[in-house]
N, CA and C atoms as an extended XYZ file, in Angstrom:
525
Properties=species:S:1:pos:R:3:atomname:S:1:resname:S:1:resid:I:1 pbc="F F F"
N       -21.859       24.626       -3.708 N   UNK     1
C       -20.833       25.090       -4.265 CA  UNK     1
C       -20.806       26.558       -5.029 C   UNK     1
N       -19.973       27.388       -4.721 N   UNK     2
C       -20.006       28.979       -5.092 CA  UNK     2
C       -19.606       28.583       -6.929 C   UNK     2
N       -20.146       29.937       -7.522 N   UNK     3
C       -20.068       30.150       -8.983 CA  UNK     3
C       -18.539       29.843       -9.623 C   UNK     3
N       -17.580       30.388       -8.537 N   UNK     4
C       -15.932       30.471       -8.790 CA  UNK     4
C       -15.428       29.344       -8.926 C   UNK     4
N       -16.243       28.208       -8.284 N   UNK     5
C       -15.698       27.156       -8.344 CA  UNK     5
C       -15.910       26.106       -9.379 C   UNK     5
N       -17.297       26.739      -10.346 N   UNK     6
C       -17.560       25.931      -11.325 CA  UNK     6
C       -16.932       26.318      -12.648 C   UNK     6
N       -16.697       25.373      -13.648 N   UNK     7
C       -16.301       25.730      -15.304 CA  UNK     7
C       -17.817       26.039      -15.979 C   UNK     7
N       -17.557       26.164      -17.340 N   UNK     8
C       -19.007       26.694      -18.231 CA  UNK     8
C       -19.896       25.460      -17.762 C   UNK     8
N       -19.294       24.037      -17.743 N   UNK     9
C       -20.121       22.862      -17.857 CA  UNK     9
C       -20.950       22.775      -16.273 C   UNK     9
N       -20.537       24.032      -15.591 N   UNK    10
C       -20.765       23.697      -14.114 CA  UNK    10
C       -20.270       22.423      -13.193 C   UNK    10
N       -19.140       22.346      -13.765 N   UNK    11
C       -18.543       20.862      -13.271 CA  UNK    11
C       -17.189       21.902      -11.723 C   UNK    11
N       -17.033       21.153      -11.060 N   UNK    12
C       -16.145       21.641       -9.891 CA  UNK    12
C       -14.716       22.072      -10.792 C   UNK    12
N       -14.178       22.922      -11.030 N   UNK    13
C       -12.835       22.770      -11.424 CA  UNK    13
C       -11.840       22.729      -10.353 C   UNK    13
N       -12.089       22.599       -8.923 N   UNK    14
C       -11.010       22.336       -8.132 CA  UNK    14
C       -10.890       20.616       -8.155 C   UNK    14
N       -11.706       20.095       -8.668 N   UNK    15
C       -11.333       18.459       -8.297 CA  UNK    15
C       -10.386       18.206       -9.314 C   UNK    15
N        -9.524       17.197       -8.118 N   UNK    16
C        -8.432       16.677       -8.635 CA  UNK    16
C        -8.661       15.243       -7.784 C   UNK    16
N        -8.761       13.887       -8.799 N   UNK    17
C        -8.845       12.535       -7.854 CA  UNK    17
C        -7.446       12.315       -7.306 C   UNK    17
N        -6.635       12.944       -7.764 N   UNK    18
C        -5.309       12.356       -6.936 CA  UNK    18
C        -4.501       13.630       -6.624 C   UNK    18
N        -4.521       13.856       -5.504 N   UNK    19
C        -3.767       14.783       -4.731 CA  UNK    19
C        -2.514       14.392       -4.097 C   UNK    19
N        -2.339       13.569       -3.584 N   UNK    20
C        -1.083       13.190       -3.134 CA  UNK    20
C        -0.696       11.554       -3.239 C   UNK    20
N         0.834       11.340       -3.309 N   UNK    21
C         1.217       10.292       -3.553 CA  UNK    21
C         0.789        8.847       -2.569 C   UNK    21
N         0.888        7.702       -2.791 N   UNK    22
C         0.721        6.994       -2.197 CA  UNK    22
C         1.253        6.552       -0.730 C   UNK    22
N         2.402        6.888       -0.781 N   UNK    23
C         3.236        7.086        0.742 CA  UNK    23
C         3.006        8.077        1.635 C   UNK    23
N         2.443        9.319        0.616 N   UNK    24
C         1.822       10.413        1.616 CA  UNK    24
C         0.438        9.965        2.043 C   UNK    24
N        -0.359        9.352        1.548 N   UNK    25
C        -1.698        8.586        1.848 CA  UNK    25
C        -1.432        7.692        3.184 C   UNK    25
N        -0.517        7.080        3.018 N   UNK    26
C        -0.175        5.872        4.487 CA  UNK    26
C         0.325        6.654        5.586 C   UNK    26
N         1.020        7.971        5.498 N   UNK    27
C         1.489        8.622        6.397 CA  UNK    27
C         0.377        9.399        6.802 C   UNK    27
N        -0.874        9.836        6.012 N   UNK    28
C        -1.799       10.683        6.458 CA  UNK    28
C        -2.900        9.437        7.570 C   UNK    28
N        -2.831        8.182        7.000 N   UNK    29
C        -3.475        7.263        8.183 CA  UNK    29
C        -2.693        7.156        9.312 C   UNK    29
N        -1.333        6.896        9.280 N   UNK    30
C        -0.642        6.640       10.534 CA  UNK    30
C        -0.999        7.968       11.398 C   UNK    30
N        -0.934        9.299       10.721 N   UNK    31
C        -1.242       10.601       11.486 CA  UNK    31
C        -2.568       10.352       12.242 C   UNK    31
N        -3.359       10.172       11.507 N   UNK    32
C        -4.800       10.029       12.069 CA  UNK    32
C        -4.891        9.048       13.008 C   UNK    32
N        -4.257        7.823       12.787 N   UNK    33
C        -4.645        6.629       13.940 CA  UNK    33
C        -3.845        7.136       15.032 C   UNK    33
N        -2.765        7.879       15.023 N   UNK    34
C        -1.906        8.214       16.437 CA  UNK    34
C        -2.678        9.668       16.851 C   UNK    34
N        -3.511       10.290       16.317 N   UNK    35
C        -4.273       11.235       16.793 CA  UNK    35
C        -5.421       10.623       17.798 C   UNK    35
N        -6.102        9.585       17.309 N   UNK    36
C        -7.167        8.786       18.190 CA  UNK    36
C        -6.713        7.631       19.221 C   UNK    36
N        -5.501        7.286       19.247 N   UNK    37
C        -5.003        6.427       19.874 CA  UNK    37
C        -5.243        5.051       19.472 C   UNK    37
N        -4.545        4.886       17.913 N   UNK    38
C        -5.145        3.145       17.820 CA  UNK    38
C        -3.699        2.946       17.002 C   UNK    38
N        -3.177        1.770       17.370 N   UNK    39
C        -2.018        1.148       16.593 CA  UNK    39
C        -2.535        0.320       15.920 C   UNK    39
N        -2.191        0.356       14.543 N   UNK    40
C        -2.611       -0.399       13.635 CA  UNK    40
C        -2.192       -1.940       13.542 C   UNK    40
N        -2.371       -2.494       13.600 N   UNK    41
C        -2.641       -4.252       13.866 CA  UNK    41
C        -2.641       -4.616       15.442 C   UNK    41
N        -3.081       -3.744       16.038 N   UNK    42
C        -2.935       -4.332       17.496 CA  UNK    42
C        -4.140       -4.823       17.662 C   UNK    42
N        -5.235       -4.456       17.082 N   UNK    43
C        -6.822       -5.082       17.242 CA  UNK    43
C        -7.421       -4.975       15.818 C   UNK    43
N        -8.816       -5.777       15.747 N   UNK    44
C        -9.686       -5.606       14.481 CA  UNK    44
C       -10.570       -4.301       14.582 C   UNK    44
N       -10.365       -3.649       13.552 N   UNK    45
C       -11.354       -2.419       13.648 CA  UNK    45
C       -12.638       -2.392       12.837 C   UNK    45
N       -13.711       -1.957       13.085 N   UNK    46
C       -14.815       -2.010       12.661 CA  UNK    46
C       -15.136       -0.633       12.185 C   UNK    46
N       -16.102       -0.148       11.173 N   UNK    47
C       -16.498        0.942       10.856 CA  UNK    47
C       -17.470        1.481       11.783 C   UNK    47
N       -17.654        0.565       12.782 N   UNK    48
C       -18.870        1.054       13.985 CA  UNK    48
C       -17.848        1.345       15.450 C   UNK    48
N       -16.700        1.020       15.476 N   UNK    49
C       -15.853        1.591       16.623 CA  UNK    49
C       -15.703        2.738       16.982 C   UNK    49
N       -15.959        3.536       17.927 N   UNK    50
C       -15.738        5.059       18.155 CA  UNK    50
C       -14.551        5.592       17.823 C   UNK    50
N       -13.685        5.121       18.245 N   UNK    51
C       -12.453        5.894       17.571 CA  UNK    51
C       -12.022        5.853       16.554 C   UNK    51
N       -12.376        4.579       15.649 N   UNK    52
C       -12.507        4.680       14.123 CA  UNK    52
C       -13.123        5.423       13.541 C   UNK    52
N       -14.364        5.836       13.920 N   UNK    53
C       -15.227        7.103       13.608 CA  UNK    53
C       -14.319        8.439       13.430 C   UNK    53
N       -14.003        8.620       14.601 N   UNK    54
C       -13.095        9.669       14.742 CA  UNK    54
C       -12.083        9.518       13.752 C   UNK    54
N       -11.514        9.078       13.504 N   UNK    55
C       -10.302        8.553       12.654 CA  UNK    55
C       -10.683        8.760       11.217 C   UNK    55
N       -11.803        8.339       11.014 N   UNK    56
C       -12.398        8.595        9.417 CA  UNK    56
C       -12.836        9.832        9.396 C   UNK    56
N       -13.021       10.803       10.326 N   UNK    57
C       -13.503       12.257       10.267 CA  UNK    57
C       -12.383       12.977        9.999 C   UNK    57
N       -11.415       12.323       10.592 N   UNK    58
C        -9.857       12.799       10.208 CA  UNK    58
C        -9.448       12.989        9.037 C   UNK    58
N        -9.999       11.784        7.921 N   UNK    59
C        -9.665       11.624        7.115 CA  UNK    59
C       -10.362       11.679        5.800 C   UNK    59
N       -11.235       12.879        5.977 N   UNK    60
C       -11.722       13.377        4.949 CA  UNK    60
C       -11.098       13.965        3.884 C   UNK    60
N       -12.107       13.809        2.623 N   UNK    61
C       -10.913       14.293        1.362 CA  UNK    61
C       -11.859       15.574        0.793 C   UNK    61
N       -10.768       16.467        0.174 N   UNK    62
C       -11.830       17.611       -0.173 CA  UNK    62
C       -11.590       17.756       -1.566 C   UNK    62
N       -12.134       18.985       -2.125 N   UNK    63
C       -12.002       19.191       -4.042 CA  UNK    63
C       -12.682       17.878       -4.383 C   UNK    63
N       -13.776       17.916       -4.321 N   UNK    64
C       -14.734       16.805       -4.735 CA  UNK    64
C       -15.803       17.699       -5.792 C   UNK    64
N       -16.497       16.536       -6.593 N   UNK    65
C       -17.582       17.052       -7.198 CA  UNK    65
C       -18.564       17.439       -6.165 C   UNK    65
N       -19.619       18.302       -6.946 N   UNK    66
C       -20.761       18.757       -6.077 CA  UNK    66
C       -21.432       17.367       -5.765 C   UNK    66
N       -22.049       17.407       -4.546 N   UNK    67
C       -22.947       16.011       -4.370 CA  UNK    67
C       -21.989       14.697       -3.777 C   UNK    67
N       -20.810       14.858       -3.666 N   UNK    68
C       -19.968       13.838       -3.154 CA  UNK    68
C       -19.191       13.914       -1.812 C   UNK    68
N       -19.015       13.022       -1.346 N   UNK    69
C       -18.215       12.826        0.320 CA  UNK    69
C       -17.373       11.834        0.177 C   UNK    69
N       -16.096       11.929        0.783 N   UNK    70
C       -14.966       11.093        0.584 CA  UNK    70
C       -14.506       10.924        1.786 C   UNK    70
N       -14.033        9.732        1.825 N   UNK    71
C       -12.943        9.679        3.280 CA  UNK    71
C       -12.151        8.183        3.139 C   UNK    71
N       -10.865        8.758        3.414 N   UNK    72
C        -9.836        7.515        3.566 CA  UNK    72
C       -10.383        6.456        4.773 C   UNK    72
N       -10.374        5.360        4.549 N   UNK    73
C       -10.264        4.432        5.767 CA  UNK    73
C        -9.114        4.546        6.358 C   UNK    73
N        -9.223        4.182        7.696 N   UNK    74
C        -7.939        4.208        8.483 CA  UNK    74
C        -7.372        2.844        8.773 C   UNK    74
N        -6.945        2.520        7.742 N   UNK    75
C        -5.622        1.302        7.458 CA  UNK    75
C        -5.149        1.305        6.111 C   UNK    75
N        -4.432        0.271        6.235 N   UNK    76
C        -3.780       -0.243        4.513 CA  UNK    76
C        -3.307       -1.249        4.517 C   UNK    76
N        -3.223       -1.931        3.092 N   UNK    77
C        -3.148       -3.430        3.080 CA  UNK    77
C        -2.117       -3.223        1.884 C   UNK    77
N        -1.326       -3.959        1.815 N   UNK    78
C        -0.696       -3.923        0.479 CA  UNK    78
C        -0.562       -5.223       -0.610 C   UNK    78
N        -0.783       -5.272       -1.800 N   UNK    79
C        -0.684       -6.405       -2.566 CA  UNK    79
C        -1.978       -7.684       -1.958 C   UNK    79
N        -3.554       -6.794       -1.979 N   UNK    80
C        -4.472       -7.594       -1.834 CA  UNK    80
C        -4.959       -8.433       -2.955 C   UNK    80
N        -5.701       -9.722       -2.515 N   UNK    81
C        -6.072      -10.078       -3.659 CA  UNK    81
C        -7.658      -10.164       -2.980 C   UNK    81
N        -8.836       -9.668       -3.785 N   UNK    82
C       -10.263       -9.679       -3.524 CA  UNK    82
C       -11.163      -10.819       -3.912 C   UNK    82
N       -11.984      -11.107       -2.709 N   UNK    83
C       -13.240      -12.258       -3.057 CA  UNK    83
C       -14.308      -11.881       -2.405 C   UNK    83
N       -15.298      -12.511       -3.054 N   UNK    84
C       -17.057      -12.285       -2.777 CA  UNK    84
C       -17.535      -13.563       -1.935 C   UNK    84
N       -17.979      -13.324       -1.088 N   UNK    85
C       -18.501      -14.681       -0.358 CA  UNK    85
C       -20.149      -14.287        0.016 C   UNK    85
N       -21.051      -15.262       -0.156 N   UNK    86
C       -22.268      -15.422        0.367 CA  UNK    86
C       -22.472      -16.154        0.977 C   UNK    86
N       -23.308      -15.998        2.140 N   UNK    87
C       -23.590      -16.948        3.615 CA  UNK    87
C       -24.903      -17.062        3.961 C   UNK    87
N       -25.165      -18.091        4.572 N   UNK    88
C       -26.877      -18.673        4.664 CA  UNK    88
C       -27.125      -17.696        5.783 C   UNK    88
N       -28.360      -17.360        6.307 N   UNK    89
C       -28.578      -17.223        7.410 CA  UNK    89
C       -28.306      -18.148        8.559 C   UNK    89
N       -27.345      -17.428        9.519 N   UNK    90
C       -27.202      -18.203       10.853 CA  UNK    90
C       -25.978      -18.920       10.557 C   UNK    90
N       -25.453      -18.874        9.384 N   UNK    91
C       -24.070      -19.615        9.474 CA  UNK    91
C       -23.267      -18.830       10.297 C   UNK    91
N       -21.956      -19.676       10.571 N   UNK    92
C       -20.910      -19.043       11.297 CA  UNK    92
C       -19.726      -19.399       10.935 C   UNK    92
N       -18.543      -18.642       11.067 N   UNK    93
C       -17.569      -19.150       11.022 CA  UNK    93
C       -16.661      -19.074       12.500 C   UNK    93
N       -15.869      -20.127       12.496 N   UNK    94
C       -15.276      -20.289       13.922 CA  UNK    94
C       -14.116      -19.388       14.333 C   UNK    94
N       -13.697      -19.577       15.288 N   UNK    95
C       -12.514      -18.743       15.780 CA  UNK    95
C       -11.347      -19.146       14.933 C   UNK    95
N       -10.525      -18.188       14.023 N   UNK    96
C        -9.752      -18.377       13.250 CA  UNK    96
C        -8.831      -16.963       12.984 C   UNK    96
N        -7.527      -16.921       12.443 N   UNK    97
C        -6.976      -15.851       12.001 CA  UNK    97
C        -6.087      -16.117       10.887 C   UNK    97
N        -5.693      -15.072       10.159 N   UNK    98
C        -4.950      -15.108        8.821 CA  UNK    98
C        -3.637      -14.618        9.329 C   UNK    98
N        -2.751      -15.318        8.063 N   UNK    99
C        -1.343      -14.838        8.047 CA  UNK    99
C        -0.609      -13.496        7.651 C   UNK    99
N        -1.754      -12.738        7.142 N   UNK   100
C        -1.591      -11.181        6.768 CA  UNK   100
C        -2.781      -10.531        7.053 C   UNK   100
N        -2.497       -9.207        7.262 N   UNK   101
C        -3.843       -8.281        6.969 CA  UNK   101
C        -4.727       -8.432        5.908 C   UNK   101
N        -5.991       -8.057        6.355 N   UNK   102
C        -7.001       -8.066        5.301 CA  UNK   102
C        -8.143       -7.081        5.789 C   UNK   102
N        -9.328       -7.109        4.813 N   UNK   103
C       -10.515       -5.961        5.215 CA  UNK   103
C       -11.623       -6.992        4.293 C   UNK   103
N       -12.562       -7.174        5.374 N   UNK   104
C       -13.762       -7.529        4.714 CA  UNK   104
C       -15.177       -6.118        4.970 C   UNK   104
N       -15.776       -6.349        3.392 N   UNK   105
C       -16.779       -5.157        3.636 CA  UNK   105
C       -18.093       -6.107        3.225 C   UNK   105
N       -19.285       -5.514        4.390 N   UNK   106
C       -20.557       -6.015        4.276 CA  UNK   106
C       -21.062       -5.451        2.869 C   UNK   106
N       -21.427       -6.238        1.951 N   UNK   107
C       -22.181       -5.650        1.259 CA  UNK   107
C       -23.609       -5.898        0.921 C   UNK   107
N       -24.073       -6.772        1.815 N   UNK   108
C       -25.715       -7.087        1.711 CA  UNK   108
C       -26.153       -8.134        3.357 C   UNK   108
N       -27.171       -7.722        3.660 N   UNK   109
C       -27.275       -8.712        5.078 CA  UNK   109
C       -26.457       -8.242        6.061 C   UNK   109
N       -26.042       -9.052        7.262 N   UNK   110
C       -25.242       -8.640        8.126 CA  UNK   110
C       -24.731       -9.554        8.504 C   UNK   110
N       -23.537       -9.731        9.664 N   UNK   111
C       -23.181      -10.736       10.383 CA  UNK   111
C       -22.722       -9.841       11.806 C   UNK   111
N       -22.654      -10.485       12.873 N   UNK   112
C       -22.529      -10.580       14.340 CA  UNK   112
C       -21.080      -10.686       14.536 C   UNK   112
N       -20.252       -9.612       14.953 N   UNK   113
C       -18.877       -9.869       15.554 CA  UNK   113
C       -18.926       -8.891       16.607 C   UNK   113
N       -18.215       -9.632       17.836 N   UNK   114
C       -17.860       -9.075       18.880 CA  UNK   114
C       -19.263       -8.369       19.613 C   UNK   114
N       -20.145       -8.794       19.617 N   UNK   115
C       -21.599       -8.296       20.076 CA  UNK   115
C       -22.315       -7.269       19.365 C   UNK   115
N       -21.537       -7.149       18.162 N   UNK   116
C       -22.362       -5.668       17.151 CA  UNK   116
C       -22.545       -6.420       15.937 C   UNK   116
N       -23.737       -5.690       15.411 N   UNK   117
C       -24.107       -6.074       13.975 CA  UNK   117
C       -23.408       -5.261       12.989 C   UNK   117
N       -22.730       -5.865       12.188 N   UNK   118
C       -22.230       -4.971       10.943 CA  UNK   118
C       -23.245       -5.240        9.638 C   UNK   118
N       -23.656       -4.149        9.475 N   UNK   119
C       -24.753       -4.100        8.023 CA  UNK   119
C       -24.116       -3.757        7.000 C   UNK   119
N       -24.839       -3.879        5.700 N   UNK   120
C       -24.611       -3.472        4.456 CA  UNK   120
C       -23.769       -2.426        4.227 C   UNK   120
N       -22.600       -1.902        3.992 N   UNK   121
C       -21.882       -0.433        4.157 CA  UNK   121
C       -20.722       -0.443        5.206 C   UNK   121
N       -20.826       -1.621        6.103 N   UNK   122
C       -20.166       -1.474        7.548 CA  UNK   122
C       -18.803       -2.275        6.638 C   UNK   122
N       -17.746       -2.282        7.309 N   UNK   123
C       -16.496       -3.158        6.981 CA  UNK   123
C       -15.898       -3.456        8.472 C   UNK   123
N       -14.688       -4.316        8.341 N   UNK   124
C       -13.916       -4.565        9.344 CA  UNK   124
C       -12.449       -5.005        8.867 C   UNK   124
N       -11.425       -4.128        9.535 N   UNK   125
C       -10.286       -4.618        9.346 CA  UNK   125
C        -9.480       -5.678        9.917 C   UNK   125
N        -8.872       -6.737        9.548 N   UNK   126
C        -8.466       -7.783       10.337 CA  UNK   126
C        -6.929       -7.836       10.061 C   UNK   126
N        -6.163       -7.423       11.016 N   UNK   127
C        -4.725       -7.518       11.372 CA  UNK   127
C        -4.106       -8.937       11.303 C   UNK   127
N        -3.145       -8.993       10.234 N   UNK   128
C        -2.388      -10.550       10.665 CA  UNK   128
C        -2.571      -11.057       11.864 C   UNK   128
N        -2.917      -12.306       11.973 N   UNK   129
C        -2.809      -13.115       13.249 CA  UNK   129
C        -3.661      -12.874       14.312 C   UNK   129
N        -4.800      -11.954       14.143 N   UNK   130
C        -5.673      -11.520       15.146 CA  UNK   130
C        -6.853      -12.543       14.981 C   UNK   130
N        -7.114      -13.457       16.029 N   UNK   131
C        -8.493      -14.274       15.997 CA  UNK   131
C        -9.618      -13.570       16.188 C   UNK   131
N       -10.445      -14.361       15.283 N   UNK   132
C       -12.022      -13.819       15.204 CA  UNK   132
C       -13.264      -14.967       14.986 C   UNK   132
N       -13.861      -14.566       15.272 N   UNK   133
C       -15.423      -15.345       14.609 CA  UNK   133
C       -16.490      -14.333       14.058 C   UNK   133
N       -17.630      -15.168       13.793 N   UNK   134
C       -18.715      -14.522       13.702 CA  UNK   134
C       -19.760      -15.404       13.103 C   UNK   134
N       -21.019      -14.801       13.023 N   UNK   135
C       -22.153      -14.944       12.944 CA  UNK   135
C       -22.930      -14.575       12.052 C   UNK   135
N       -23.495      -15.199       10.861 N   UNK   136
C       -24.337      -14.570        9.811 CA  UNK   136
C       -25.702      -14.099       10.552 C   UNK   136
N       -26.160      -12.997       10.112 N   UNK   137
C       -27.377      -12.157       10.571 CA  UNK   137
C       -28.677      -13.131        9.890 C   UNK   137
N       -29.974      -12.889       10.348 N   UNK   138
C       -31.323      -13.430        9.937 CA  UNK   138
C       -31.481      -13.114        8.158 C   UNK   138
N       -30.948      -12.444        7.302 N   UNK   139
C       -31.125      -12.407        6.107 CA  UNK   139
C       -30.101      -12.743        5.054 C   UNK   139
N       -29.134      -13.630        5.787 N   UNK   140
C       -28.026      -13.827        5.041 CA  UNK   140
C       -26.743      -12.636        4.992 C   UNK   140
N       -25.880      -13.019        4.360 N   UNK   141
C       -24.697      -12.056        4.137 CA  UNK   141
C       -24.028      -12.033        2.749 C   UNK   141
N       -23.619      -10.856        2.193 N   UNK   142
C       -22.758      -10.970        0.881 CA  UNK   142
C       -21.674      -10.272        1.526 C   UNK   142
N       -20.735      -10.526        1.449 N   UNK   143
C       -19.437       -9.660        1.801 CA  UNK   143
C       -18.141       -9.625        0.565 C   UNK   143
N       -17.268       -8.644        0.182 N   UNK   144
C       -16.310       -8.804       -0.327 CA  UNK   144
C       -15.316       -8.605        0.747 C   UNK   144
N       -14.085       -9.340        0.231 N   UNK   145
C       -12.948       -9.398        1.054 CA  UNK   145
C       -11.820       -9.226        0.095 C   UNK   145
N       -10.752       -8.320        0.672 N   UNK   146
C        -9.254       -8.206        0.473 CA  UNK   146
C        -8.144       -8.733        1.363 C   UNK   146
N        -7.536       -9.660        1.306 N   UNK   147
C        -6.374      -10.067        1.743 CA  UNK   147
C        -5.198      -10.253        1.233 C   UNK   147
N        -3.737       -9.794        1.703 N   UNK   148
C        -2.650       -9.973        1.236 CA  UNK   148
C        -2.193      -11.427        0.844 C   UNK   148
N        -3.212      -12.573        1.626 N   UNK   149
C        -2.993      -14.153        1.524 CA  UNK   149
C        -4.185      -14.428        0.511 C   UNK   149
N        -3.918      -15.470        0.126 N   UNK   150
C        -5.133      -15.736       -0.950 CA  UNK   150
C        -6.053      -16.311       -0.336 C   UNK   150
N        -6.549      -17.254        0.568 N   UNK   151
C        -7.721      -17.691        1.402 CA  UNK   151
C        -8.383      -18.621        0.045 C   UNK   151
N        -7.530      -19.897       -0.656 N   UNK   152
C        -7.819      -20.002       -1.545 CA  UNK   152
C        -7.220      -21.486       -1.900 C   UNK   152
N        -7.278      -22.835       -2.456 N   UNK   153
C        -6.540      -23.539       -2.882 CA  UNK   153
C        -5.816      -23.276       -4.237 C   UNK   153
N        -4.494      -23.934       -4.138 N   UNK   154
C        -3.655      -23.269       -5.278 CA  UNK   154
C        -4.130      -23.859       -6.735 C   UNK   154
N        -4.852      -24.630       -6.813 N   UNK   155
C        -5.524      -25.264       -8.079 CA  UNK   155
C        -6.812      -24.840       -8.238 C   UNK   155
N        -7.373      -24.518       -9.535 N   UNK   156
C        -8.867      -24.170       -9.895 CA  UNK   156
C        -9.636      -24.906       -9.228 C   UNK   156
N       -10.922      -24.591       -9.018 N   UNK   157
C       -11.954      -25.713       -8.430 CA  UNK   157
C       -12.352      -26.642       -9.308 C   UNK   157
N       -12.241      -27.801       -8.727 N   UNK   158
C       -12.971      -29.075       -9.653 CA  UNK   158
C       -13.966      -29.218       -9.291 C   UNK   158
N       -14.694      -28.548       -8.391 N   UNK   159
C       -16.296      -28.815       -7.967 CA  UNK   159
C       -17.116      -28.835       -9.150 C   UNK   159
N       -16.943      -27.863      -10.013 N   UNK   160
C       -17.709      -27.404      -11.267 CA  UNK   160
C       -19.438      -26.793      -10.646 C   UNK   160
N       -19.238      -26.575       -9.434 N   UNK   161
C       -19.876      -25.776       -8.978 CA  UNK   161
C       -20.162      -24.295       -9.761 C   UNK   161
N       -21.282      -23.660      -10.050 N   UNK   162
C       -21.764      -22.448      -10.381 CA  UNK   162
C       -21.799      -21.459       -8.844 C   UNK   162
N       -20.964      -20.569       -8.836 N   UNK   163
C       -21.155      -19.779       -7.612 CA  UNK   163
C       -22.145      -18.164       -8.497 C   UNK   163
N       -22.060      -18.223       -9.719 N   UNK   164
C       -22.384      -16.925      -10.338 CA  UNK   164
C       -23.423      -17.677      -11.467 C   UNK   164
N       -24.703      -17.516      -11.645 N   UNK   165
C       -25.577      -18.179      -12.542 CA  UNK   165
C       -25.555      -17.377      -13.724 C   UNK   165
N       -24.784      -17.992      -14.909 N   UNK   166
C       -24.534      -17.263      -16.011 CA  UNK   166
C       -25.826      -16.646      -16.677 C   UNK   166
N       -27.051      -17.151      -16.211 N   UNK   167
C       -28.325      -17.101      -16.981 CA  UNK   167
C       -28.633      -15.603      -16.493 C   UNK   167
N       -28.127      -15.343      -15.051 N   UNK   168
C       -28.628      -13.949      -14.403 CA  UNK   168
C       -27.659      -12.911      -14.635 C   UNK   168
N       -26.615      -13.145      -15.639 N   UNK   169
C       -25.566      -11.847      -15.486 CA  UNK   169
C       -25.572      -11.417      -17.028 C   UNK   169
N       -25.986      -10.116      -17.224 N   UNK   170
C       -26.073       -9.551      -18.548 CA  UNK   170
C       -24.416       -9.601      -18.966 C   UNK   170
N       -24.240      -10.049      -20.007 N   UNK   171
C       -23.001      -10.082      -20.594 CA  UNK   171
C       -22.581       -8.839      -21.819 C   UNK   171
N       -21.308       -8.366      -22.248 N   UNK   172
C       -20.980       -7.895      -23.692 CA  UNK   172
C       -20.164       -8.374      -24.523 C   UNK   172
N       -20.245       -8.356      -25.280 N   UNK   173
C       -19.184       -8.965      -26.591 CA  UNK   173
C       -18.092       -8.444      -26.081 C   UNK   173
N       -17.019       -8.963      -26.190 N   UNK   174
C       -15.563       -8.482      -26.262 CA  UNK   174
C       -15.512       -7.438      -27.695 C   UNK   174
N       -14.849       -6.205      -26.998 N   UNK   175
C       -14.686       -5.039      -28.083 CA  UNK   175
C       -13.524       -5.458      -29.202 C   UNK   175
C-alpha cells in the first residue's frame, strides 16, 4: 500500500465497507455468472468447480485495508436461516432436496459430494429442488447452513439433548 493511501494512523483511507446497494450486488453476481456460462439455480455449485472459481475471481472486492483479500460468492439467497451441524466420520445423507435455495459451508473436517472432497473453507450452493447426497469424511465434519427453508420442527426440541456443552463455552454476563 502506498503512503498516499494511508491516513495518519497508517489505515487505508480508501476503505469503504459498503460501496454498492444490495440490488447492485445481485446484478454484479448475475453478470459474473453470465460471463462464465452459469445459470444460477440450474445446478449445485461448489467452491471447487472451475467455472465457479472464474466467477469468484470476477467478483473480487477492492478498497480494503492492508492484508485483506475479499470476494463475493457467485450466488445469493434471500431471507435465510442459519444452522450448525456436526457429523461423525463416515456418516451419510441420502438423496434429497430442499424447497428453497441454501448454502452449506464446511467449517471443519470434510464431506464427499459428487466425487470431490469438500474441506474446511469450502462451500456448496444448493438451488431449490436440486437433489444431492453426501458422505462425511474420515475426520467427521462441522458445517454451517443457510437455507430459505427452516429444516427444523415447528416446536422447540423436546429431547433435552445438549448439542453445545455449556461447561466448554466461555460466557459473559449481560451488559
